PQR file of N, CA, C, O and H, with PARSE charges and radii, in Angstrom:
ATOM      1  N   MET A   1       0.844  -1.167   0.000 -0.4000 1.5000
ATOM      2  CA  MET A   1       0.000   0.000   0.000 -0.0000 2.0000
ATOM      3  C   MET A   1       0.898   1.241   0.000  0.5500 1.7000
ATOM      4  O   MET A   1       1.894   1.302   0.721 -0.5500 1.4000
ATOM      5  N   LYS A   2       0.528   2.221  -0.817 -0.4000 1.5000
ATOM      6  CA  LYS A   2       1.307   3.449  -0.906 -0.0000 2.0000
ATOM      7  C   LYS A   2       1.184   4.249   0.390  0.5500 1.7000
ATOM      8  O   LYS A   2       0.176   4.178   1.094 -0.5500 1.4000
ATOM      9  H   LYS A   2      -0.281   2.171  -1.403  0.4000 1.0000
ATOM     10  N   LYS A   3       2.223   5.002   0.679 -0.4000 1.5000
ATOM     11  CA  LYS A   3       2.246   5.813   1.909 -0.0000 2.0000
ATOM     12  C   LYS A   3       1.165   6.897   1.882  0.5500 1.7000
ATOM     13  O   LYS A   3       0.601   7.232   2.924 -0.5500 1.4000
ATOM     14  H   LYS A   3       3.041   5.060   0.107  0.4000 1.0000
ATOM     15  N   SER A   4       0.874   7.443   0.708 -0.4000 1.5000
ATOM     16  CA  SER A   4      -0.165   8.473   0.629 -0.0000 2.0000
ATOM     17  C   SER A   4      -1.543   7.878   0.931  0.5500 1.7000
ATOM     18  O   SER A   4      -2.390   8.546   1.524 -0.5500 1.4000
ATOM     19  H   SER A   4       1.331   7.172  -0.138  0.4000 1.0000
ATOM     20  N   THR A   5      -1.768   6.629   0.527 -0.4000 1.5000
ATOM     21  CA  THR A   5      -3.024   5.952   0.839 -0.0000 2.0000
ATOM     22  C   THR A   5      -3.111   5.661   2.329  0.5500 1.7000
ATOM     23  O   THR A   5      -4.173   5.809   2.934 -0.5500 1.4000
ATOM     24  H   THR A   5      -1.079   6.086   0.045  0.4000 1.0000
ATOM     25  N   LYS A   6      -1.999   5.248   2.920 -0.4000 1.5000
ATOM     26  CA  LYS A   6      -1.963   5.020   4.362 -0.0000 2.0000
ATOM     27  C   LYS A   6      -2.240   6.310   5.124  0.5500 1.7000
ATOM     28  O   LYS A   6      -2.957   6.297   6.124 -0.5500 1.4000
ATOM     29  H   LYS A   6      -1.136   5.127   2.429  0.4000 1.0000
ATOM     30  N   ALA A   7      -1.681   7.417   4.662 -0.4000 1.5000
ATOM     31  CA  ALA A   7      -1.897   8.704   5.318 -0.0000 2.0000
ATOM     32  C   ALA A   7      -3.381   9.072   5.287  0.5500 1.7000
ATOM     33  O   ALA A   7      -3.925   9.531   6.292 -0.5500 1.4000
ATOM     34  H   ALA A   7      -1.098   7.427   3.850  0.4000 1.0000
ATOM     35  N   LEU A   8      -4.025   8.879   4.166 -0.4000 1.5000
ATOM     36  CA  LEU A   8      -5.454   9.172   4.048 -0.0000 2.0000
ATOM     37  C   LEU A   8      -6.269   8.291   4.993  0.5500 1.7000
ATOM     38  O   LEU A   8      -7.179   8.777   5.666 -0.5500 1.4000
ATOM     39  H   LEU A   8      -3.584   8.506   3.350  0.4000 1.0000
ATOM     40  N   LEU A   9      -5.948   7.006   5.046 -0.4000 1.5000
ATOM     41  CA  LEU A   9      -6.649   6.075   5.927 -0.0000 2.0000
ATOM     42  C   LEU A   9      -6.419   6.424   7.392  0.5500 1.7000
ATOM     43  O   LEU A   9      -7.364   6.419   8.181 -0.5500 1.4000
ATOM     44  H   LEU A   9      -5.209   6.611   4.500  0.4000 1.0000
ATOM     45  N   TYR A  10      -5.185   6.724   7.764 -0.4000 1.5000
ATOM     46  CA  TYR A  10      -4.879   7.098   9.146 -0.0000 2.0000
ATOM     47  C   TYR A  10      -5.561   8.406   9.530  0.5500 1.7000
ATOM     48  O   TYR A  10      -6.011   8.551  10.666 -0.5500 1.4000
ATOM     49  H   TYR A  10      -4.418   6.728   7.123  0.4000 1.0000
ATOM     50  N   ASN A  11      -5.646   9.360   8.604 -0.4000 1.5000
ATOM     51  CA  ASN A  11      -6.357  10.607   8.886 -0.0000 2.0000
ATOM     52  C   ASN A  11      -7.822  10.334   9.187  0.5500 1.7000
ATOM     53  O   ASN A  11      -8.388  10.912  10.116 -0.5500 1.4000
ATOM     54  H   ASN A  11      -5.281   9.242   7.680  0.4000 1.0000
ATOM     55  N   PHE A  12      -8.434   9.458   8.406 -0.4000 1.5000
ATOM     56  CA  PHE A  12      -9.836   9.122   8.649 -0.0000 2.0000
ATOM     57  C   PHE A  12     -10.007   8.404   9.975  0.5500 1.7000
ATOM     58  O   PHE A  12     -10.909   8.726  10.749 -0.5500 1.4000
ATOM     59  H   PHE A  12      -7.974   8.989   7.651  0.4000 1.0000
ATOM     60  N   LEU A  13      -9.134   7.420  10.242 -0.4000 1.5000
ATOM     61  CA  LEU A  13      -9.243   6.649  11.486 -0.0000 2.0000
ATOM     62  C   LEU A  13      -8.932   7.498  12.716  0.5500 1.7000
ATOM     63  O   LEU A  13      -9.398   7.183  13.811 -0.5500 1.4000
ATOM     64  H   LEU A  13      -8.401   7.158   9.613  0.4000 1.0000
ATOM     65  N   GLY A  14      -8.165   8.551  12.558 -0.4000 1.5000
ATOM     66  CA  GLY A  14      -7.902   9.463  13.664 -0.0000 2.0000
ATOM     67  C   GLY A  14      -9.005  10.489  13.839  0.5500 1.7000
ATOM     68  O   GLY A  14      -9.272  10.925  14.959 -0.5500 1.4000
ATOM     69  H   GLY A  14      -7.786   8.807  11.669  0.4000 1.0000
ATOM     70  N   PHE A  15      -9.647  10.882  12.750 -0.4000 1.5000
ATOM     71  CA  PHE A  15     -10.677  11.924  12.784 -0.0000 2.0000
ATOM     72  C   PHE A  15     -12.035  11.384  13.225  0.5500 1.7000
ATOM     73  O   PHE A  15     -12.705  12.000  14.054 -0.5500 1.4000
ATOM     74  H   PHE A  15      -9.430  10.528  11.840  0.4000 1.0000
ATOM     75  N   ALA A  16     -12.447  10.240  12.679 -0.4000 1.5000
ATOM     76  CA  ALA A  16     -13.807   9.728  12.886 -0.0000 2.0000
ATOM     77  C   ALA A  16     -14.167   9.483  14.356  0.5500 1.7000
ATOM     78  O   ALA A  16     -15.211   9.966  14.794 -0.5500 1.4000
ATOM     79  H   ALA A  16     -11.903   9.740  12.005  0.4000 1.0000
ATOM     80  N   PRO A  17     -13.360   8.760  15.138 -0.5600 1.5000
ATOM     81  CA  PRO A  17     -13.763   8.529  16.539  0.2800 2.0000
ATOM     82  C   PRO A  17     -13.830   9.808  17.367  0.5500 1.7000
ATOM     83  O   PRO A  17     -14.713   9.956  18.212 -0.5500 1.4000
ATOM     84  N   ILE A  18     -12.906  10.724  17.130 -0.4000 1.5000
ATOM     85  CA  ILE A  18     -12.918  11.979  17.883 -0.0000 2.0000
ATOM     86  C   ILE A  18     -14.143  12.803  17.486  0.5500 1.7000
ATOM     87  O   ILE A  18     -14.761  13.438  18.340 -0.5500 1.4000
ATOM     88  H   ILE A  18     -12.188  10.604  16.444  0.4000 1.0000
ATOM     89  N   PHE A  19     -14.499  12.798  16.198 -0.4000 1.5000
ATOM     90  CA  PHE A  19     -15.687  13.523  15.742 -0.0000 2.0000
ATOM     91  C   PHE A  19     -16.947  12.952  16.385  0.5500 1.7000
ATOM     92  O   PHE A  19     -17.799  13.706  16.856 -0.5500 1.4000
ATOM     93  H   PHE A  19     -13.997  12.282  15.504  0.4000 1.0000
ATOM     94  N   MET A  20     -17.070  11.632  16.406 -0.4000 1.5000
ATOM     95  CA  MET A  20     -18.266  11.025  17.003 -0.0000 2.0000
ATOM     96  C   MET A  20     -18.369  11.341  18.487  0.5500 1.7000
ATOM     97  O   MET A  20     -19.460  11.604  18.993 -0.5500 1.4000
ATOM     98  H   MET A  20     -16.378  11.020  16.023  0.4000 1.0000
ATOM     99  N   LEU A  21     -17.240  11.317  19.187 -0.4000 1.5000
ATOM    100  CA  LEU A  21     -17.237  11.635  20.610 -0.0000 2.0000
ATOM    101  C   LEU A  21     -17.616  13.094  20.847  0.5500 1.7000
ATOM    102  O   LEU A  21     -18.450  13.382  21.706 -0.5500 1.4000
ATOM    103  H   LEU A  21     -16.353  11.104  18.776  0.4000 1.0000
ATOM    104  N   THR A  22     -17.023  14.006  20.106 -0.4000 1.5000
ATOM    105  CA  THR A  22     -17.343  15.419  20.297 -0.0000 2.0000
ATOM    106  C   THR A  22     -18.779  15.733  19.863  0.5500 1.7000
ATOM    107  O   THR A  22     -19.434  16.583  20.467 -0.5500 1.4000
ATOM    108  H   THR A  22     -16.346  13.772  19.408  0.4000 1.0000
ATOM    109  N   TYR A  23     -19.267  15.061  18.833 -0.4000 1.5000
ATOM    110  CA  TYR A  23     -20.659  15.249  18.410 -0.0000 2.0000
ATOM    111  C   TYR A  23     -21.606  14.877  19.550  0.5500 1.7000
ATOM    112  O   TYR A  23     -22.544  15.611  19.863 -0.5500 1.4000
ATOM    113  H   TYR A  23     -18.735  14.370  18.342  0.4000 1.0000
ATOM    114  N   PHE A  24     -21.343  13.720  20.166 -0.4000 1.5000
ATOM    115  CA  PHE A  24     -22.176  13.282  21.290 -0.0000 2.0000
ATOM    116  C   PHE A  24     -22.093  14.271  22.452  0.5500 1.7000
ATOM    117  O   PHE A  24     -23.115  14.637  23.031 -0.5500 1.4000
ATOM    118  H   PHE A  24     -20.582  13.123  19.912  0.4000 1.0000
ATOM    119  N   LEU A  25     -20.889  14.698  22.788 -0.4000 1.5000
ATOM    120  CA  LEU A  25     -20.720  15.618  23.914 -0.0000 2.0000
ATOM    121  C   LEU A  25     -21.367  16.972  23.656  0.5500 1.7000
ATOM    122  O   LEU A  25     -22.011  17.528  24.546 -0.5500 1.4000
ATOM    123  H   LEU A  25     -20.059  14.401  22.318  0.4000 1.0000
ATOM    124  N   VAL A  26     -21.206  17.505  22.462 -0.4000 1.5000
ATOM    125  CA  VAL A  26     -21.814  18.801  22.124 -0.0000 2.0000
ATOM    126  C   VAL A  26     -23.333  18.689  22.113  0.5500 1.7000
ATOM    127  O   VAL A  26     -24.032  19.584  22.588 -0.5500 1.4000
ATOM    128  H   VAL A  26     -20.683  17.054  21.739  0.4000 1.0000
ATOM    129  N   GLN A  27     -23.835  17.599  21.575 -0.4000 1.5000
ATOM    130  CA  GLN A  27     -25.282  17.421  21.485 -0.0000 2.0000
ATOM    131  C   GLN A  27     -25.927  17.304  22.868  0.5500 1.7000
ATOM    132  O   GLN A  27     -27.014  17.839  23.087 -0.5500 1.4000
ATOM    133  H   GLN A  27     -23.267  16.872  21.189  0.4000 1.0000
ATOM    134  N   HIS A  28     -25.280  16.620  23.789 -0.4000 1.5000
ATOM    135  CA  HIS A  28     -25.890  16.377  25.087 -0.0000 2.0000
ATOM    136  C   HIS A  28     -25.563  17.418  26.152  0.5500 1.7000
ATOM    137  O   HIS A  28     -26.342  17.590  27.090 -0.5500 1.4000
ATOM    138  H   HIS A  28     -24.397  16.185  23.612  0.4000 1.0000
ATOM    139  N   TYR A  29     -24.446  18.109  26.038 -0.4000 1.5000
ATOM    140  CA  TYR A  29     -24.030  19.001  27.109 -0.0000 2.0000
ATOM    141  C   TYR A  29     -24.013  20.478  26.737  0.5500 1.7000
ATOM    142  O   TYR A  29     -23.532  21.300  27.517 -0.5500 1.4000
ATOM    143  H   TYR A  29     -23.813  17.969  25.276  0.4000 1.0000
ATOM    144  N   THR A  30     -24.525  20.831  25.565 -0.4000 1.5000
ATOM    145  CA  THR A  30     -24.666  22.238  25.204 -0.0000 2.0000
ATOM    146  C   THR A  30     -26.091  22.485  24.731  0.5500 1.7000
ATOM    147  O   THR A  30     -26.862  21.545  24.540 -0.5500 1.4000
ATOM    148  H   THR A  30     -24.916  20.164  24.932  0.4000 1.0000
ATOM    149  N   ASN A  31     -26.423  23.715  24.550 -0.4000 1.5000
ATOM    150  CA  ASN A  31     -27.761  24.079  24.073 -0.0000 2.0000
ATOM    151  C   ASN A  31     -27.784  24.307  22.569  0.5500 1.7000
ATOM    152  O   ASN A  31     -28.746  24.872  22.047 -0.5500 1.4000
ATOM    153  H   ASN A  31     -25.796  24.479  24.705  0.4000 1.0000
ATOM    154  N   LEU A  32     -26.735  23.876  21.859 -0.4000 1.5000
ATOM    155  CA  LEU A  32     -26.693  24.060  20.414 -0.0000 2.0000
ATOM    156  C   LEU A  32     -27.671  23.113  19.731  0.5500 1.7000
ATOM    157  O   LEU A  32     -27.906  22.001  20.203 -0.5500 1.4000
ATOM    158  H   LEU A  32     -25.954  23.417  22.283  0.4000 1.0000
ATOM    159  N   THR A  33     -28.243  23.570  18.603 -0.4000 1.5000
ATOM    160  CA  THR A  33     -29.171  22.732  17.840 -0.0000 2.0000
ATOM    161  C   THR A  33     -28.892  22.896  16.356  0.5500 1.7000
ATOM    162  O   THR A  33     -28.191  23.816  15.935 -0.5500 1.4000
ATOM    163  H   THR A  33     -28.051  24.474  18.220  0.4000 1.0000
ATOM    164  N   GLY A  34     -29.452  21.987  15.576 -0.4000 1.5000
ATOM    165  CA  GLY A  34     -29.376  22.079  14.125 -0.0000 2.0000
ATOM    166  C   GLY A  34     -27.963  21.961  13.585  0.5500 1.7000
ATOM    167  O   GLY A  34     -27.201  21.073  13.968 -0.5500 1.4000
ATOM    168  H   GLY A  34     -30.021  21.239  15.918  0.4000 1.0000
ATOM    169  N   PHE A  35     -27.635  22.876  12.688 -0.4000 1.5000
ATOM    170  CA  PHE A  35     -26.349  22.879  11.994 -0.0000 2.0000
ATOM    171  C   PHE A  35     -25.167  23.080  12.939  0.5500 1.7000
ATOM    172  O   PHE A  35     -24.058  22.637  12.640 -0.5500 1.4000
ATOM    173  H   PHE A  35     -28.254  23.597  12.378  0.4000 1.0000
ATOM    174  N   TRP A  36     -25.389  23.740  14.074 -0.4000 1.5000
ATOM    175  CA  TRP A  36     -24.289  24.117  14.965 -0.0000 2.0000
ATOM    176  C   TRP A  36     -23.657  22.930  15.677  0.5500 1.7000
ATOM    177  O   TRP A  36     -22.482  22.989  16.038 -0.5500 1.4000
ATOM    178  H   TRP A  36     -26.290  24.099  14.317  0.4000 1.0000
ATOM    179  N   VAL A  37     -24.404  21.861  15.887 -0.4000 1.5000
ATOM    180  CA  VAL A  37     -23.838  20.681  16.560 -0.0000 2.0000
ATOM    181  C   VAL A  37     -22.733  20.054  15.711  0.5500 1.7000
ATOM    182  O   VAL A  37     -21.615  19.918  16.209 -0.5500 1.4000
ATOM    183  H   VAL A  37     -25.359  21.813  15.593  0.4000 1.0000
ATOM    184  N   PRO A  38     -22.983  19.661  14.445 -0.5600 1.5000
ATOM    185  CA  PRO A  38     -21.884  19.088  13.660  0.2800 2.0000
ATOM    186  C   PRO A  38     -20.788  20.094  13.315  0.5500 1.7000
ATOM    187  O   PRO A  38     -19.622  19.717  13.196 -0.5500 1.4000
ATOM    188  N   ALA A  39     -21.147  21.366  13.153 -0.4000 1.5000
ATOM    189  CA  ALA A  39     -20.137  22.373  12.832 -0.0000 2.0000
ATOM    190  C   ALA A  39     -19.166  22.563  13.997  0.5500 1.7000
ATOM    191  O   ALA A  39     -17.956  22.649  13.790 -0.5500 1.4000
ATOM    192  H   ALA A  39     -22.094  21.672  13.249  0.4000 1.0000
ATOM    193  N   THR A  40     -19.689  22.627  15.205 -0.4000 1.5000
ATOM    194  CA  THR A  40     -18.837  22.752  16.385 -0.0000 2.0000
ATOM    195  C   THR A  40     -17.991  21.505  16.579  0.5500 1.7000
ATOM    196  O   THR A  40     -16.805  21.600  16.893 -0.5500 1.4000
ATOM    197  H   THR A  40     -20.673  22.558  15.373  0.4000 1.0000
ATOM    198  N   SER A  41     -18.594  20.336  16.393 -0.4000 1.5000
ATOM    199  CA  SER A  41     -17.852  19.082  16.517 -0.0000 2.0000
ATOM    200  C   SER A  41     -16.730  19.006  15.491  0.5500 1.7000
ATOM    201  O   SER A  41     -15.635  18.538  15.803 -0.5500 1.4000
ATOM    202  H   SER A  41     -19.558  20.258  16.138  0.4000 1.0000
ATOM    203  N   PHE A  42     -16.993  19.459  14.280 -0.4000 1.5000
ATOM    204  CA  PHE A  42     -15.984  19.453  13.222 -0.0000 2.0000
ATOM    205  C   PHE A  42     -14.803  20.338  13.587  0.5500 1.7000
ATOM    206  O   PHE A  42     -13.651  19.930  13.436 -0.5500 1.4000
ATOM    207  H   PHE A  42     -17.882  19.839  14.027  0.4000 1.0000
ATOM    208  N   MET A  43     -15.078  21.543  14.064 -0.4000 1.5000
ATOM    209  CA  MET A  43     -14.002  22.473  14.401 -0.0000 2.0000
ATOM    210  C   MET A  43     -13.158  21.963  15.568  0.5500 1.7000
ATOM    211  O   MET A  43     -11.933  22.075  15.542 -0.5500 1.4000
ATOM    212  H   MET A  43     -16.013  21.875  14.187  0.4000 1.0000
ATOM    213  N   VAL A  44     -13.802  21.409  16.584 -0.4000 1.5000
ATOM    214  CA  VAL A  44     -13.066  20.855  17.721 -0.0000 2.0000
ATOM    215  C   VAL A  44     -12.225  19.673  17.276  0.5500 1.7000
ATOM    216  O   VAL A  44     -11.080  19.529  17.704 -0.5500 1.4000
ATOM    217  H   VAL A  44     -14.797  21.318  16.606  0.4000 1.0000
ATOM    218  N   THR A  45     -12.784  18.825  16.421 -0.4000 1.5000
ATOM    219  CA  THR A  45     -12.066  17.650  15.942 -0.0000 2.0000
ATOM    220  C   THR A  45     -10.876  18.042  15.074  0.5500 1.7000
ATOM    221  O   THR A  45      -9.839  17.380  15.123 -0.5500 1.4000
ATOM    222  H   THR A  45     -13.714  18.943  16.074  0.4000 1.0000
ATOM    223  N   LEU A  46     -11.002  19.089  14.291 -0.4000 1.5000
ATOM    224  CA  LEU A  46      -9.866  19.560  13.498 -0.0000 2.0000
ATOM    225  C   LEU A  46      -8.684  19.916  14.384  0.5500 1.7000
ATOM    226  O   LEU A  46      -7.535  19.665  14.022 -0.5500 1.4000
ATOM    227  H   LEU A  46     -11.844  19.627  14.251  0.4000 1.0000
ATOM    228  N   LEU A  47      -8.960  20.495  15.534 -0.4000 1.5000
ATOM    229  CA  LEU A  47      -7.887  20.872  16.445 -0.0000 2.0000
ATOM    230  C   LEU A  47      -7.308  19.672  17.197  0.5500 1.7000
ATOM    231  O   LEU A  47      -6.105  19.632  17.458 -0.5500 1.4000
ATOM    232  H   LEU A  47      -9.894  20.698  15.828  0.4000 1.0000
ATOM    233  N   LEU A  48      -8.140  18.702  17.546 -0.4000 1.5000
ATOM    234  CA  LEU A  48      -7.703  17.605  18.407 -0.0000 2.0000
ATOM    235  C   LEU A  48      -7.178  16.374  17.679  0.5500 1.7000
ATOM    236  O   LEU A  48      -6.424  15.599  18.267 -0.5500 1.4000
ATOM    237  H   LEU A  48      -9.117  18.734  17.335  0.4000 1.0000
ATOM    238  N   SER A  49      -7.549  16.172  16.426 -0.4000 1.5000
ATOM    239  CA  SER A  49      -7.158  14.933  15.745 -0.0000 2.0000
ATOM    240  C   SER A  49      -5.733  15.011  15.201  0.5500 1.7000
ATOM    241  O   SER A  49      -5.258  16.090  14.846 -0.5500 1.4000
ATOM    242  H   SER A  49      -8.161  16.802  15.948  0.4000 1.0000
ATOM    243  N   PRO A  50      -5.053  13.859  15.137 -0.5600 1.5000
ATOM    244  CA  PRO A  50      -3.698  13.838  14.567  0.2800 2.0000
ATOM    245  C   PRO A  50      -3.748  14.022  13.047  0.5500 1.7000
ATOM    246  O   PRO A  50      -4.726  13.649  12.398 -0.5500 1.4000
ATOM    247  N   LYS A  51      -2.689  14.597  12.496 -0.4000 1.5000
ATOM    248  CA  LYS A  51      -2.595  14.799  11.054 -0.0000 2.0000
ATOM    249  C   LYS A  51      -1.464  13.937  10.502  0.5500 1.7000
ATOM    250  O   LYS A  51      -0.356  13.945  11.038 -0.5500 1.4000
ATOM    251  H   LYS A  51      -1.895  14.900  13.023  0.4000 1.0000
ATOM    252  N   PHE A  52      -1.739  13.204   9.448 -0.4000 1.5000
ATOM    253  CA  PHE A  52      -0.755  12.344   8.805 -0.0000 2.0000
ATOM    254  C   PHE A  52      -0.498  12.855   7.395  0.5500 1.7000
ATOM    255  O   PHE A  52      -1.412  13.326   6.719 -0.5500 1.4000
ATOM    256  H   PHE A  52      -2.639  13.198   9.013  0.4000 1.0000
ATOM    257  N   GLN A  53       0.764  12.757   6.955 -0.4000 1.5000
ATOM    258  CA  GLN A  53       1.124  13.215   5.618 -0.0000 2.0000
ATOM    259  C   GLN A  53       2.273  12.380   5.092  0.5500 1.7000
ATOM    260  O   GLN A  53       3.208  12.058   5.825 -0.5500 1.4000
ATOM    261  H   GLN A  53       1.507  12.374   7.504  0.4000 1.0000
ATOM    262  N   ALA A  54       2.197  12.031   3.821 -0.4000 1.5000
ATOM    263  CA  ALA A  54       3.279  11.313   3.153 -0.0000 2.0000
ATOM    264  C   ALA A  54       4.145  12.322   2.410  0.5500 1.7000
ATOM    265  O   ALA A  54       3.647  13.288   1.832 -0.5500 1.4000
ATOM    266  H   ALA A  54       1.437  12.292   3.226  0.4000 1.0000
ATOM    267  N   GLY A  55       5.445  12.077   2.437 -0.4000 1.5000
ATOM    268  CA  GLY A  55       6.360  12.977   1.752 -0.0000 2.0000
ATOM    269  C   GLY A  55       7.620  12.241   1.337  0.5500 1.7000
ATOM    270  O   GLY A  55       7.961  11.200   1.899 -0.5500 1.4000
ATOM    271  H   GLY A  55       5.850  11.292   2.906  0.4000 1.0000
ATOM    272  N   LYS A  56       8.309  12.792   0.349 -0.4000 1.5000
ATOM    273  CA  LYS A  56       9.557  12.186  -0.113 -0.0000 2.0000
ATOM    274  C   LYS A  56      10.741  12.859   0.568  0.5500 1.7000
ATOM    275  O   LYS A  56      10.870  14.083   0.565 -0.5500 1.4000
ATOM    276  H   LYS A  56       8.033  13.638  -0.108  0.4000 1.0000
ATOM    277  N   VAL A  57      11.602  12.031   1.151 -0.4000 1.5000
ATOM    278  CA  VAL A  57      12.811  12.504   1.808 -0.0000 2.0000
ATOM    279  C   VAL A  57      13.962  11.688   1.240  0.5500 1.7000
ATOM    280  O   VAL A  57      14.011  10.468   1.397 -0.5500 1.4000
ATOM    281  H   VAL A  57      11.497  11.036   1.154  0.4000 1.0000
ATOM    282  N   TYR A  58      14.882  12.371   0.584 -0.4000 1.5000
ATOM    283  CA  TYR A  58      16.030  11.715  -0.056 -0.0000 2.0000
ATOM    284  C   TYR A  58      15.580  10.606  -1.013  0.5500 1.7000
ATOM    285  O   TYR A  58      16.203   9.546  -1.078 -0.5500 1.4000
ATOM    286  H   TYR A  58      14.843  13.362   0.457  0.4000 1.0000
ATOM    287  N   GLY A  59      14.505  10.856  -1.746 -0.4000 1.5000
ATOM    288  CA  GLY A  59      14.013   9.922  -2.746 -0.0000 2.0000
ATOM    289  C   GLY A  59      13.188   8.774  -2.201  0.5500 1.7000
ATOM    290  O   GLY A  59      12.703   7.944  -2.971 -0.5500 1.4000
ATOM    291  H   GLY A  59      13.999  11.717  -1.692  0.4000 1.0000
ATOM    292  N   GLU A  60      13.021   8.708  -0.895 -0.4000 1.5000
ATOM    293  CA  GLU A  60      12.238   7.634  -0.272 -0.0000 2.0000
ATOM    294  C   GLU A  60      10.961   8.227   0.306  0.5500 1.7000
ATOM    295  O   GLU A  60      10.998   9.254   0.985 -0.5500 1.4000
ATOM    296  H   GLU A  60      13.415   9.381  -0.269  0.4000 1.0000
ATOM    297  N   GLU A  61       9.829   7.579   0.037 -0.4000 1.5000
ATOM    298  CA  GLU A  61       8.556   8.069   0.545 -0.0000 2.0000
ATOM    299  C   GLU A  61       8.391   7.661   2.009  0.5500 1.7000
ATOM    300  O   GLU A  61       8.547   6.491   2.359 -0.5500 1.4000
ATOM    301  H   GLU A  61       9.798   6.745  -0.514  0.4000 1.0000
ATOM    302  N   LYS A  62       8.074   8.644   2.861 -0.4000 1.5000
ATOM    303  CA  LYS A  62       7.919   8.389   4.292 -0.0000 2.0000
ATOM    304  C   LYS A  62       6.596   8.959   4.779  0.5500 1.7000
ATOM    305  O   LYS A  62       6.003   9.834   4.147 -0.5500 1.4000
ATOM    306  H   LYS A  62       7.947   9.594   2.576  0.4000 1.0000
ATOM    307  N   LEU A  63       6.150   8.446   5.912 -0.4000 1.5000
ATOM    308  CA  LEU A  63       4.893   8.858   6.505 -0.0000 2.0000
ATOM    309  C   LEU A  63       5.190   9.636   7.788  0.5500 1.7000
ATOM    310  O   LEU A  63       5.961   9.175   8.630 -0.5500 1.4000
ATOM    311  H   LEU A  63       6.631   7.736   6.425  0.4000 1.0000
ATOM    312  N   PHE A  64       4.579  10.816   7.939 -0.4000 1.5000
ATOM    313  CA  PHE A  64       4.809  11.676   9.091 -0.0000 2.0000
ATOM    314  C   PHE A  64       3.500  11.972   9.804  0.5500 1.7000
ATOM    315  O   PHE A  64       2.431  11.978   9.194 -0.5500 1.4000
ATOM    316  H   PHE A  64       3.952  11.191   7.255  0.4000 1.0000
ATOM    317  N   MET A  65       3.603  12.222  11.125 -0.4000 1.5000
ATOM    318  CA  MET A  65       2.438  12.531  11.932 -0.0000 2.0000
ATOM    319  C   MET A  65       2.720  13.759  12.771  0.5500 1.7000
ATOM    320  O   MET A  65       3.819  13.925  13.300 -0.5500 1.4000
ATOM    321  H   MET A  65       4.472  12.217  11.621  0.4000 1.0000
ATOM    322  N   ARG A  66       1.728  14.611  12.890 -0.4000 1.5000
ATOM    323  CA  ARG A  66       1.792  15.779  13.768 -0.0000 2.0000
ATOM    324  C   ARG A  66       0.521  15.791  14.593  0.5500 1.7000
ATOM    325  O   ARG A  66      -0.573  15.575  14.071 -0.5500 1.4000
ATOM    326  H   ARG A  66       0.835  14.477  12.460  0.4000 1.0000
ATOM    327  N   TRP A  67       0.672  16.050  15.904 -0.4000 1.5000
ATOM    328  CA  TRP A  67      -0.477  16.050  16.793 -0.0000 2.0000
ATOM    329  C   TRP A  67      -0.287  17.130  17.835  0.5500 1.7000
ATOM    330  O   TRP A  67       0.841  17.444  18.215 -0.5500 1.4000
ATOM    331  H   TRP A  67       1.560  16.226  16.328  0.4000 1.0000
ATOM    332  N   LEU A  68      -1.368  17.689  18.290 -0.4000 1.5000
ATOM    333  CA  LEU A  68      -1.350  18.755  19.272 -0.0000 2.0000
ATOM    334  C   LEU A  68      -0.664  18.320  20.567  0.5500 1.7000
ATOM    335  O   LEU A  68      -0.009  19.135  21.218 -0.5500 1.4000
ATOM    336  H   LEU A  68      -2.285  17.434  17.982  0.4000 1.0000
ATOM    337  N   PHE A  69      -0.803  17.059  20.946 -0.4000 1.5000
ATOM    338  CA  PHE A  69      -0.309  16.567  22.224 -0.0000 2.0000
ATOM    339  C   PHE A  69       1.106  15.989  22.156  0.5500 1.7000
ATOM    340  O   PHE A  69       1.638  15.540  23.171 -0.5500 1.4000
ATOM    341  H   PHE A  69      -1.335  16.398  20.417  0.4000 1.0000
ATOM    342  N   ILE A  70       1.715  15.995  20.978 -0.4000 1.5000
ATOM    343  CA  ILE A  70       3.080  15.525  20.804 -0.0000 2.0000
ATOM    344  C   ILE A  70       3.888  16.655  20.199  0.5500 1.7000
ATOM    345  O   ILE A  70       3.456  17.289  19.236 -0.5500 1.4000
ATOM    346  H   ILE A  70       1.283  16.360  20.153  0.4000 1.0000
ATOM    347  N   LYS A  71       5.064  16.910  20.764 -0.4000 1.5000
ATOM    348  CA  LYS A  71       5.894  18.010  20.278 -0.0000 2.0000
ATOM    349  C   LYS A  71       6.594  17.605  18.992  0.5500 1.7000
ATOM    350  O   LYS A  71       7.219  16.546  18.927 -0.5500 1.4000
ATOM    351  H   LYS A  71       5.415  16.395  21.546  0.4000 1.0000
ATOM    352  N   GLY A  72       6.491  18.443  17.971 -0.4000 1.5000
ATOM    353  CA  GLY A  72       7.187  18.220  16.707 -0.0000 2.0000
ATOM    354  C   GLY A  72       6.480  17.254  15.770  0.5500 1.7000
ATOM    355  O   GLY A  72       5.335  16.858  15.989 -0.5500 1.4000
ATOM    356  H   GLY A  72       5.983  19.303  18.024  0.4000 1.0000
ATOM    357  N   VAL A  73       7.201  16.892  14.724 -0.4000 1.5000
ATOM    358  CA  VAL A  73       6.698  15.964  13.713 -0.0000 2.0000
ATOM    359  C   VAL A  73       7.385  14.628  13.911  0.5500 1.7000
ATOM    360  O   VAL A  73       8.608  14.570  14.041 -0.5500 1.4000
ATOM    361  H   VAL A  73       8.131  17.214  14.546  0.4000 1.0000
ATOM    362  N   LYS A  74       6.612  13.556  13.936 -0.4000 1.5000
ATOM    363  CA  LYS A  74       7.160  12.215  14.133 -0.0000 2.0000
ATOM    364  C   LYS A  74       7.067  11.415  12.838  0.5500 1.7000
ATOM    365  O   LYS A  74       6.091  11.516  12.094 -0.5500 1.4000
ATOM    366  H   LYS A  74       5.618  13.603  13.831  0.4000 1.0000
ATOM    367  N   GLU A  75       8.089  10.631  12.590 -0.4000 1.5000
ATOM    368  CA  GLU A  75       8.078   9.750  11.419 -0.0000 2.0000
ATOM    369  C   GLU A  75       7.432   8.419  11.819  0.5500 1.7000
ATOM    370  O   GLU A  75       7.769   7.833  12.848 -0.5500 1.4000
ATOM    371  H   GLU A  75       8.881  10.549  13.194  0.4000 1.0000
ATOM    372  N   ILE A  76       6.500   7.958  10.983 -0.4000 1.5000
ATOM    373  CA  ILE A  76       5.833   6.675  11.189 -0.0000 2.0000
ATOM    374  C   ILE A  76       6.507   5.654  10.308  0.5500 1.7000
ATOM    375  O   ILE A  76       6.672   5.893   9.112 -0.5500 1.4000
ATOM    376  H   ILE A  76       6.227   8.434  10.148  0.4000 1.0000
ATOM    377  N   LYS A  77       6.896   4.536  10.853 -0.4000 1.5000
ATOM    378  CA  LYS A  77       7.601   3.525  10.052 -0.0000 2.0000
ATOM    379  C   LYS A  77       6.667   2.538   9.433  0.5500 1.7000
ATOM    380  O   LYS A  77       7.108   1.628   8.731 -0.5500 1.4000
ATOM    381  H   LYS A  77       6.761   4.342  11.824  0.4000 1.0000
TER
END
């Protein structure tokens, strides 16, 4: 599997559970209704979810991760 495909899959797997959790929390513990519940959940999830990206370094494709709770960019093997 290509590293760019893995990055896309990891982004989804990192985003989806956090989005579902924040959607539930916003829906039950705030007074927001309608469009504002998923919009707020989306914005919070954008900040909290890890970001994965594939890139070429010295001609070799590598996978990198950046997250709010980890300092710097980490290489995924």
